[in-house]
C-alpha positions, 0 to 999 in steps of 0.5 A: 560853632560855625565860626570856629572852622573859619577862624581856624582856617584863617589862622592856618592860612596866615601861618602857611603864608607866613612860612611860605614868605619866610622860605621855611620848611613846613610840615603839617605837624609844624603848622598844626602845632603853631595854630594850636590844632591837631595834625588830624584836624588839618588832614580831615577838615582842611585837606586843601591846606594839607595839600598846600603844605605838602606842595610847599614843603616839596618845593622847598626841598626841590629848591634846597636840592638845586642849591646843594647841586649848584654848590656841589657842581661848583666844588666839583669844577674847582676840584677838577681845576686843581686836579688838572693843575696838579697833573701839569705839575706832576708832568713837569716834575717827571720831565725834570726827574728824567733830565736829572737822571740823564745828567746823573748817568753822564756824570757817573760815566765821567766819574768812572773815566776820571777814576781810570785816569787817576789810577793811570796817573797814580801809577805813573807818579809812583813809577816816577817816584821810584825812578827818582829814588834810584837816582 
């Protein structure tokens, strides 16, 4: 019976080390299931291994959080660059719109002036036609 805790401990250590090397997320219940023991056995008989599992799981979570943060930071930078480009495009479009508004206003004034001239020319033409009709 004295060999059983040592053999179980060795199995647990092999499983823990294997999972650490693989970078797997580890839980006490997962290690216990892999070793064929109960979670309570790890907690009660091998508290040092339970602590190691907890620390390893925490380290993986912190590393995962760092990776996610790095990815998010990259995505945020990309979105900021896109937003800056869109703002520049918007400013250019607003400038073109303002220019076209100015050109449109000038054309409307010219159109009004030409309508007045056209009206005068039509009056003059009608006057000349009626003068010719009298001849």
